[in-house]
C-alpha positions as CSV (number, residue, x, y, z in Angstrom):
1,M,39.9,9.7,-0.5
2,K,39.7,7.2,2.3
3,V,42.1,7.7,5.3
4,E,42.6,4.5,7.2
5,N,45.5,5.4,9.5
6,L,47.6,8.3,10.8
7,N,50.2,7.9,8.1
8,D,47.4,8.3,5.4
9,L,46.2,11.4,7.2
10,V,49.6,12.9,7.4
11,D,50.2,12.3,3.7
12,F,46.8,13.8,2.9
13,L,47.4,16.9,5.0
14,N,50.9,17.4,3.5
15,G,49.2,17.3,0.1
16,I,46.8,20.0,1.2
17,K,49.6,22.1,2.6
18,H,51.5,21.9,-0.7
19,H,48.5,23.1,-2.7
20,I,47.7,25.9,-0.2
21,N,51.3,27.0,-0.7
22,C,50.7,27.1,-4.5
23,N,48.2,30.0,-3.8
24,I,45.5,28.4,-6.0
25,V,42.7,30.8,-6.8
26,P,39.6,30.0,-8.8
27,T,41.3,30.7,-12.1
28,S,44.7,29.2,-11.4
29,K,46.3,25.9,-11.6
30,C,49.2,24.3,-9.6
31,D,52.2,23.0,-11.5
32,C,51.1,19.5,-10.4
33,G,47.8,20.0,-12.3
34,L,45.6,20.7,-9.3
35,T,42.8,23.1,-10.1
36,S,40.7,25.1,-7.7
37,A,37.8,22.7,-8.3
38,K,40.0,19.7,-7.3
39,L,41.2,21.6,-4.3
40,L,37.6,22.2,-3.3
41,A,36.9,18.5,-3.7
42,T,40.0,17.7,-1.6
43,T,38.8,20.1,1.1
44,H,35.5,18.4,1.2
45,A,37.3,15.0,1.5
46,L,39.2,16.4,4.4
47,E,36.0,17.5,6.1
48,A,34.6,14.0,5.6
49,V,37.7,12.5,7.2
50,F,37.2,14.6,10.4
51,K,33.5,13.6,10.5
52,Q,34.3,9.9,10.2
53,P,33.7,8.1,13.5
54,T,36.9,7.1,15.2
55,T,37.6,3.3,15.2
56,L,39.0,1.6,18.3
57,D,42.2,0.8,16.5
58,G,42.4,4.4,15.0
59,Y,42.0,5.8,18.5
60,Q,44.6,3.4,19.9
61,E,47.1,4.5,17.2
62,A,46.4,8.2,17.8
63,A,46.6,7.8,21.6
64,S,49.9,5.8,21.4
65,R,51.7,9.0,20.3
66,T,51.4,10.3,23.8
67,A,52.7,7.2,25.6
68,P,55.9,7.6,27.7
69,M,58.3,5.6,25.5
70,A,61.4,6.8,27.3
71,L,60.5,4.7,30.4
72,T,61.7,1.1,30.8
73,Q,59.3,-1.6,29.8
74,E,58.6,-2.4,33.4
75,M,57.9,1.2,34.3
76,R,55.7,1.7,31.3
77,L,53.6,-1.4,32.3
78,A,53.4,-0.1,35.9
79,T,52.5,3.4,34.8
80,F,49.8,2.1,32.5
81,A,48.3,-0.2,35.1
82,M,48.4,2.3,38.0
83,G,47.1,5.0,35.6
84,L,44.1,2.9,34.7
85,A,43.3,2.2,38.4
86,G,43.7,5.9,39.2
87,E,41.5,7.1,36.4
88,A,38.9,4.5,37.1
89,G,39.0,5.8,40.7
90,E,38.3,9.3,39.4
91,V,35.2,8.0,37.6
92,V,34.0,6.2,40.7
93,D,34.6,9.4,42.8
94,L,32.5,11.5,40.4
95,L,29.7,8.9,40.7
96,K,30.1,8.7,44.5
97,K,29.7,12.5,44.8
98,H,26.7,12.4,42.5
99,L,24.9,9.4,44.1
100,G,26.1,9.6,47.7
101,H,26.5,13.4,48.2
102,G,23.8,14.7,45.9
103,H,26.1,16.7,43.6
104,P,24.9,17.2,40.1
105,L,26.6,14.8,37.7
106,D,29.1,16.7,35.6
107,T,28.8,14.7,32.4
108,E,31.5,16.8,30.7
109,K,34.0,15.8,33.4
110,L,32.8,12.2,33.3
111,C,33.4,12.1,29.6
112,K,37.0,13.4,30.1
113,E,37.7,10.9,32.9
114,L,36.2,8.0,30.8
115,G,38.5,9.2,28.0
116,D,41.5,8.9,30.4
117,V,40.4,5.4,31.3
118,L,40.2,4.5,27.6
119,W,43.7,5.9,27.0
120,Y,45.1,3.6,29.7
121,V,43.2,0.6,28.4
122,A,44.5,1.4,24.9
123,A,48.0,1.8,26.3
124,L,47.9,-1.5,28.2
125,A,46.5,-3.4,25.1
126,G,49.3,-1.8,23.0
127,F,51.9,-2.8,25.5
128,F,50.9,-6.4,25.0
129,E,50.6,-5.9,21.2
130,L,46.8,-6.3,21.3
131,K,44.5,-4.2,19.2
132,L,41.6,-2.6,20.9
133,S,39.3,-4.0,18.3
134,E,40.5,-7.5,19.2
135,V,40.0,-6.9,22.9
136,A,36.4,-5.6,22.2
137,Q,35.6,-8.5,19.9
138,A,36.9,-11.1,22.4
139,N,34.8,-9.4,25.1
140,V,31.6,-9.5,23.0
141,E,32.2,-13.2,22.2
142,K,32.7,-13.9,25.9
143,L,29.5,-12.1,26.8
144,K,27.6,-13.9,24.1
145,A,28.8,-17.2,25.4
146,R,28.1,-16.2,29.0
147,Y,24.6,-14.7,28.3
148,P,23.3,-16.2,25.0
149,A,19.8,-14.8,25.6
150,G,21.1,-11.5,26.9
151,F,21.9,-10.4,30.5
152,S,19.4,-11.0,33.2
153,P,19.8,-11.3,37.0
154,E,18.7,-14.9,36.8
155,A,21.3,-15.8,34.2
156,S,23.9,-14.1,36.3
157,Q,22.9,-16.1,39.4
158,Q,22.9,-19.3,37.5
159,R,26.4,-18.5,36.1
160,D,27.6,-17.9,39.7
161,K,26.2,-21.3,40.8
162,V,27.8,-23.1,37.9
163,Q,31.3,-21.6,38.5
164,S,31.2,-22.3,42.3
């Protein structure tokens, strides 16, 4: 079974719940026809779902469940924008302490803070009805146009001269 969005996953999990409630054992069969062998296959499919890499759009959809929808549009936009700036500041502060103060870099905390940055990026994109995959693709296309041979300091300096 392929799960492409949260609704598919919810339906899939509800199906699993139903069959667990039927108390299927190796020699039994559910009234819907599910056997223990099929339940085992379904369980393996569920394991595969959770091992699938998260897509940008899948992440955005999952993250949107925790967005503060009770706020006005204006306050949601302000919250998302200020939250992004605040979380980016926390990433910068971790790196400042590491590079400037000699602290060991706590990559676990860095990962969590980058996740918070990603949450706010996803929330802002969603606010403007943009998919994260579209934002990512547009950025890749912009970078390809800007640096067709790949990034180099020379290409960056030439770009700055052309834009001036």
